C-alpha positions in Angstrom: 104.0 70.6 88.1 104.2 73.2 90.8 107.7 74.4 89.9 106.7 75.0 86.3 103.7 77.0 87.4 105.8 79.1 89.8 108.4 79.8 87.0 105.6 80.8 84.6 103.9 83.1 87.1 107.2 84.8 88.1 108.1 85.3 84.5 104.8 87.0 83.9 105.0 89.3 87.0 108.7 90.3 86.4 108.2 90.6 82.7 111.3 88.4 82.2 111.4 84.9 80.8 112.8 82.3 83.2 110.9 79.4 81.7 113.9 78.1 79.6 116.2 77.9 82.6 116.9 74.3 83.7 116.7 74.1 87.5 118.7 71.4 89.2 116.6 71.3 92.4 113.8 68.8 92.6 112.6 69.5 96.1 110.4 72.6 96.5 112.5 74.2 99.2 115.7 73.9 97.3 114.0 75.1 94.1 112.9 78.3 95.9 116.5 78.9 97.0 117.9 78.2 93.6 115.3 80.5 91.9 116.1 83.2 94.5 119.7 83.1 93.5 118.8 83.1 89.8 116.6 86.2 90.1 119.2 88.0 92.2 121.9 87.3 89.7 119.6 88.3 86.8 118.6 91.5 88.5 122.3 92.6 88.7 123.2 91.4 85.2 120.2 92.9 83.4 120.0 96.3 85.2 121.7 98.2 82.4 119.4 96.7 79.7 116.2 97.3 81.7 117.1 100.8 82.6 117.9 101.6 79.0 114.6 100.1 77.9 112.9 102.2 80.6 114.3 105.4 79.0 113.1 104.2 75.5 109.6 103.8 76.9 109.7 107.3 78.2 110.9 108.5 74.8 107.7 107.0 73.3 105.7 109.7 75.1 107.1 112.4 72.8 104.7 113.3 70.0 105.5 111.7 66.7 108.7 110.1 67.9 107.8 106.8 66.3 106.7 108.5 63.1 109.1 111.1 61.9 112.0 109.6 63.9 111.0 106.0 63.7 114.3 104.7 62.3 116.4 106.4 65.0 114.0 105.3 67.7 114.1 101.7 66.5 117.9 101.6 66.6 117.9 103.0 70.1 115.4 100.3 71.2 117.6 97.6 69.7 120.7 99.0 71.4 118.9 99.2 74.7 118.1 95.5 74.6 121.8 94.8 74.1 123.1 96.9 76.9 125.4 94.9 79.2 127.5 97.5 81.1 127.5 100.9 82.5 129.4 102.1 79.4 126.7 100.7 77.1 124.0 102.4 79.2 125.8 105.7 79.2 126.2 105.7 75.4 122.6 104.7 74.8 121.1 107.1 77.3 123.2 110.0 75.8 121.6 109.3 72.4 118.1 109.1 74.0 118.6 112.4 75.7 119.9 114.0 72.5 117.0 112.7 70.4 114.4 113.7 73.1 115.9 117.2 73.2 115.8 117.6 69.5 112.3 116.4 68.9 110.7 118.3 71.9 112.3 121.6 70.8 111.2 120.9 67.2 107.6 120.2 68.3 107.6 123.4 70.4 108.7 125.5 67.4 106.0 123.9 65.2 103.4 124.7 67.8 104.4 128.3 68.1 104.5 128.8 64.3 101.0 127.2 64.1 99.8 129.6 66.9 98.3 126.6 68.7 97.8 126.3 72.5 100.9 125.2 74.3 98.8 123.3 76.8 98.3 120.5 74.2 102.0 120.6 73.4 102.7 119.8 77.1 100.1 117.1 77.2 101.4 115.5 73.9 105.0 115.5 75.1 104.5 114.8 78.8 106.0 118.1 79.9 105.2 120.1 83.0 104.7 123.8 83.3 108.2 124.0 84.7 109.5 122.2 81.7 107.8 124.7 79.4 109.3 127.7 81.3 112.8 126.2 80.7 112.0 125.6 77.0 111.0 129.2 76.6 114.2 130.3 78.3 116.4 127.9 76.4 117.3 126.1 79.6 115.5 122.8 79.0 117.5 119.6 78.7 115.7 116.2 78.3 118.7 114.6 80.2 117.9 116.6 83.3 114.2 115.6 83.1 114.8 111.9 82.7 117.6 111.7 85.3 115.3 113.4 87.8 112.1 111.4 87.1 113.6 108.1 86.0 117.0 107.7 87.8 119.0 104.6 87.3 117.6 101.8 89.4 120.0 99.0 90.5 117.0 96.8 91.4 114.7 97.6 88.5 113.8 94.0 87.9 112.3 93.6 91.4 111.7 97.2 92.5 107.9 96.9 92.5 107.6 93.7 94.5 106.0 93.8 98.0 108.5 94.5 100.7 109.1 92.0 103.5 110.2 93.4 106.9 113.8 92.6 106.0 114.4 94.7 102.9 117.6 93.0 101.7 117.3 92.1 98.0 117.7 88.3 98.6 115.0 88.3 101.4 112.7 90.4 99.2 113.0 87.9 96.3 112.7 84.9 98.6 109.6 86.3 100.2 108.0 86.9 96.8 108.7 83.4 95.7 107.2 81.9 98.8 104.1 84.0 98.4 103.7 82.8 94.8 104.1 79.2 96.0 101.5 79.6 98.7 99.0 81.1 96.2 99.5 78.3 93.8 99.4 75.6 96.5 96.4 76.6 98.6 92.8 77.7 98.4 92.4 81.5 98.0 90.2 81.9 101.1 93.0 80.6 103.3 95.4 83.2 101.9 93.4 86.3 102.6 94.9 86.9 106.0 98.2 88.3 104.6 98.4 91.7 102.9 101.5 90.8 100.9 99.9 87.6 99.6 96.8 89.6 98.7 98.9 92.1 96.7 100.8 89.3 94.9 97.6 87.4 94.2 96.0 90.5 92.9 99.0 91.3 90.6 98.9 87.8 89.2 95.2 88.2 88.2 95.7 91.8 87.0 98.5 90.8 84.6 96.3 88.1 83.0 93.4 90.5 82.8 95.6 93.2 81.3 96.6 90.9 78.5 93.0 90.0 77.7 91.9 93.6 77.8 94.7 94.6 75.5 93.7 91.9 73.0 90.0 92.8 73.1 90.0 96.5 73.6 93.4 98.1 72.8 92.7 98.7 69.1 89.3 100.2 69.8 90.6 102.5 72.5 93.5 103.6 70.3 91.5 104.2 67.2 87.9 104.9 68.1 88.0 106.6 71.5 85.6 109.6 71.3 87.4 111.5 74.0 91.1 110.9 73.1 93.8 111.6 74.2 92.5 111.7 77.8 90.1 108.8 77.3 88.1 107.6 80.2 91.0 108.1 82.6 90.3 111.7 83.5 89.9 111.1 87.3 92.4 110.2 89.9 91.1 106.7 90.3 94.5 105.0 90.9 94.2 105.5 94.7 90.8 103.8 94.9 89.5 103.4 98.4 90.0 99.9 99.7 93.4 99.3 98.1 96.1 98.3 100.5 98.5 101.1 101.3 101.5 99.2 100.2 99.9 98.5 96.8 99.5 102.3 96.3 103.2 102.8 97.0 104.2 100.0 94.6 102.2 101.7 91.8 104.7 104.4 91.2 107.6 101.9 91.2 105.9 99.8 88.6 105.0 102.8 86.5 108.6 104.1 86.5 109.9 100.8 85.3 107.5 101.3 82.4 108.9 104.7 81.6 106.3 106.8 83.3 106.7 110.6 83.4 104.4 112.6 85.7 101.9 115.0 84.1 99.4 116.8 86.4 96.3 116.8 84.2 94.3 113.5 84.3 94.8 110.3 86.2 98.3 110.2 87.6 99.4 107.1 85.7 97.5 107.6 82.4 99.6 108.8 79.5 99.2 109.6 75.8 100.4 105.9 75.4 97.9 104.5 77.8 98.1 103.4 81.5 101.6 102.7 82.9 100.1 100.2 85.4 99.6 96.5 84.7 100.0 94.8 88.0 98.6 97.3 90.5 95.8 99.0 88.5 92.8 99.2 90.8 89.5 97.2 90.3 87.6 100.4 89.4 90.0 100.8 86.4 90.4 97.1 85.4 86.6 96.6 85.2 85.6 99.9 83.6 84.1 99.7 80.1 82.6 102.8 78.6 79.4 102.8 76.6 81.0 102.9 73.1 83.3 100.1 74.0 80.4 98.1 75.5 78.5 98.4 72.2 81.6 97.3 70.3 82.1 94.2 72.4 78.4 93.3 72.3 78.4 93.7 68.5 81.5 91.5 68.0 81.5 89.0 70.8 77.8 88.3 71.6 77.1 85.2 73.6 77.3 83.7 77.1 81.0 84.5 77.6 80.6 88.1 76.4 77.7 88.6 78.8 79.8 87.2 81.7 82.8 89.3 80.7 80.7 92.6 80.7 78.6 91.8 83.7 81.5 90.9 85.9 83.5 93.9 84.7 80.7 96.2 85.8 80.6 94.5 89.2 84.4 94.8 89.5 84.2 98.6 88.8 81.4 99.0 91.4 83.1 96.8 94.0 84.7 99.8 95.8 81.2 100.9 96.9 81.5 98.4 99.7 83.6 101.0 101.4 81.2 103.8 101.1 78.7 102.3 103.5 80.6 103.7 106.5 81.5 100.2 107.7 85.0 98.9 108.3 85.3 96.2 105.6 88.2 93.8 106.1 90.6 93.3 103.2 89.7 89.6 103.3 86.0 90.3 102.7 86.7 92.8 99.9 89.3 90.9 98.0 87.4 87.6 98.2 84.8 89.3 96.1 87.3 91.1 93.9 89.2 87.9 93.2 86.0 86.0 92.3 85.0 88.7 89.9 88.5 88.9 88.3 88.5 85.1 87.9 85.2 85.2 86.1 86.3 88.0 83.8 89.6 86.1 83.0 87.7 82.9 82.3 85.2 84.6 80.0 87.9 86.7 78.4 90.1 83.7 77.6 87.2 81.9 76.0 86.4 84.9 73.9 90.0 85.4 72.7 90.4 81.8 71.7 88.1 82.3 68.7 87.9 86.0 68.3 87.7 87.7 65.0 87.4 91.5 64.9 86.1 93.0 61.7 88.8 95.5 60.5 86.2 98.1 59.6 85.1 98.4 63.2 88.5 99.5 64.3 89.9 101.8 61.7 88.3 104.0 59.1 
């Protein structure tokens, strides 16, 4: 049923479960209006919780926060998920700031005593050169850093959705739902005329692909990457040529919802906890598989689906080369190819994950 499909896709893209809600509307038009009201109400009601969770995700980037201070961190995460008011948010955020301050300053003192390079200290704790200067002078406050880089967002649930011409919250949500409906109702070729539909359709595929990649590659990349902590993301590939301008603007909004703190070393959105993009990660990143990971996947998932997964991934990474020919390539031409490749990877990946078994000794020592 179309309404169920729309509800499922929206839940995936907004990272909020609407599938248990009982809609009264039976006609599609009325359903879209009812769903618009629901998302708008939810956006207002849940903003304190989602902003608190955002700060907890930022806190994750501090070295050893989930080891030496795991109990305190876990309590803060639990409290963040229960935040329902400005007062709740203020209490939780104050504790997050306090813990962040404490651990960062402890980490700095350890680094100094061990006479190790402070460059790695900054990388491991997502701190800029300016932050380091303040720490040395005793003027650094984690509260100031997070309030500046991750300010409270009243529309955090929907902040990274494509903007319609009318930027009112209700119109933005309604436009988004109508785009989802069109994508699920019609053939993809017909939809490649509209940039916002292209962006939404891309995000739908990217979210599915991100889940598959996490299941197949996350453990390997976390435990076996030969070039950690930078990994393969040591170039500024997030602004890949051929990506719609609006999608590039939405990247930062999505990353901030995921607790992203800027650090000027490697790819803008790559952190010591992985990439902060799930919906708007460009094709060159989504398809990239390094040689060690390629061997790992070949060794553990050999067969037709594995071959398709790897071959289409390579083609997806190389797809941006269409734009280096000096010709003006329409979005419709480029994304028709990109969507076909993404669909092939998703299909093969889903088949692999259904029956996957990863030998433990290939992941950890």
